[in-house]
C-alpha positions in Angstrom: 146.6 130.7 18.8 150.3 130.0 19.3 150.9 127.2 21.7 154.1 125.7 23.0 154.2 122.1 24.1 156.8 120.0 25.8 157.0 116.6 27.4 159.4 114.1 28.8 159.6 110.3 28.2 156.3 109.8 30.1 154.3 111.7 27.6 155.1 111.3 23.9 151.8 109.6 23.2 149.9 112.2 25.2 151.6 115.0 23.3 150.8 113.3 20.0 147.1 113.1 20.8 147.0 116.7 22.1 148.9 118.1 19.1 146.6 116.3 16.7 143.5 117.9 18.4 145.2 121.3 18.4 146.2 121.2 14.8 142.7 120.1 13.8 141.5 123.3 15.5 144.0 125.4 13.5 146.4 126.3 16.3 150.1 127.0 15.6 152.2 124.5 17.7 155.8 124.7 18.8 157.1 121.3 19.9 159.8 121.3 22.6 159.3 117.7 23.8 160.7 114.3 23.0 159.1 112.0 20.6 160.5 108.8 22.2 160.2 107.0 25.5 164.0 107.3 26.1 164.7 109.0 29.4 165.2 112.8 29.2 165.3 115.5 31.8 162.0 117.4 32.2 163.5 120.8 33.0 165.1 121.0 29.6 161.8 121.2 27.7 159.8 122.9 30.5 162.2 125.8 30.4 161.8 126.2 26.7 158.0 126.3 27.0 158.1 128.8 29.8 160.6 131.0 27.8 158.1 131.0 24.9 155.4 132.3 27.2 157.8 134.8 29.0 159.0 136.2 25.7 155.5 136.3 24.0 156.3 133.7 21.4 153.3 131.6 22.6 150.1 132.5 24.4 149.6 129.1 26.1 151.9 126.4 27.2 151.4 122.7 27.7 153.9 120.6 29.7 153.6 116.8 30.3 155.6 114.6 32.6 154.9 111.7 34.9 153.5 113.6 37.9 153.5 117.1 36.4 155.1 118.4 39.6 158.6 118.9 38.2 157.4 120.6 35.1 155.1 122.8 37.2 158.0 123.8 39.5 160.1 124.6 36.5 157.7 126.8 34.5 156.6 128.6 37.7 160.1 130.0 38.1 159.3 132.5 35.3 157.8 135.9 36.3 154.9 135.9 33.8 154.2 132.2 33.8 151.4 130.6 35.8 151.5 126.9 35.5 148.8 124.7 37.0 148.9 121.0 37.6 145.6 119.6 36.3 144.2 116.1 36.6 140.6 116.6 35.6 138.9 119.1 33.2 137.2 121.0 36.0 140.5 121.9 37.6 141.8 123.0 34.1 138.8 125.3 33.7 139.2 126.8 37.2 142.9 127.3 36.7 142.1 129.5 33.7 139.0 131.2 35.1 140.2 132.0 38.6 144.0 131.9 38.3 144.6 133.1 34.7 147.0 130.1 34.3 148.8 130.2 31.0 150.5 126.8 31.2 148.7 123.5 31.8 150.8 120.8 33.5 149.6 117.3 32.8 150.5 114.2 34.9 150.7 111.5 32.3 151.0 108.7 34.9 147.8 109.8 36.6 145.5 110.7 33.7 144.4 109.0 30.5 145.1 110.4 27.0 141.4 111.2 26.5 141.4 113.1 29.9 144.5 115.0 28.8 142.9 116.0 25.5 139.7 117.1 27.3 141.6 119.1 29.8 143.5 121.0 27.1 140.3 121.7 25.3 138.7 123.2 28.4 141.9 125.1 29.3 141.8 126.8 25.9 138.1 127.5 25.8 137.9 129.0 29.3 138.4 132.7 29.7 139.9 134.4 32.8 137.0 135.8 34.9 138.9 138.9 36.0 137.1 140.9 38.7 138.0 139.8 42.2 140.3 137.2 40.8 142.5 139.8 39.0 143.6 141.3 42.3 144.6 137.9 43.6 146.5 137.0 40.4 148.3 140.3 40.5 149.6 139.3 44.0 151.2 136.0 42.7 154.2 137.6 41.0 157.2 138.8 43.0 158.7 142.1 42.0 
């Protein structure tokens, strides 16, 4: 699967752990994030991840910042992107199953690295349920 990932200075170590797990599972990763703890602006990488989803260069996106709120607001500006702030793996699963989320937004300052890795695993393994949820998801996008 093609996956885009991006992070600000709150998440280089989170990204490293997530990318390691993803590469071990054979996924193709595009890295738009920083690899240092030097301050950067989260919209810069969040836009790149969202554009990859919007333009079908990636199927799934992962964005990481301190609270995940800013990256979520940024990616959700795109018509075909549904970013979900997740802090436990159950939320990550429901975001995929019920909301057909295609970007997981991880709050590095409020989760551990093992939690983040587990959330991404669940996010990737969970299928959209469709059915009654499809009608609701179709009402999210503005035309």
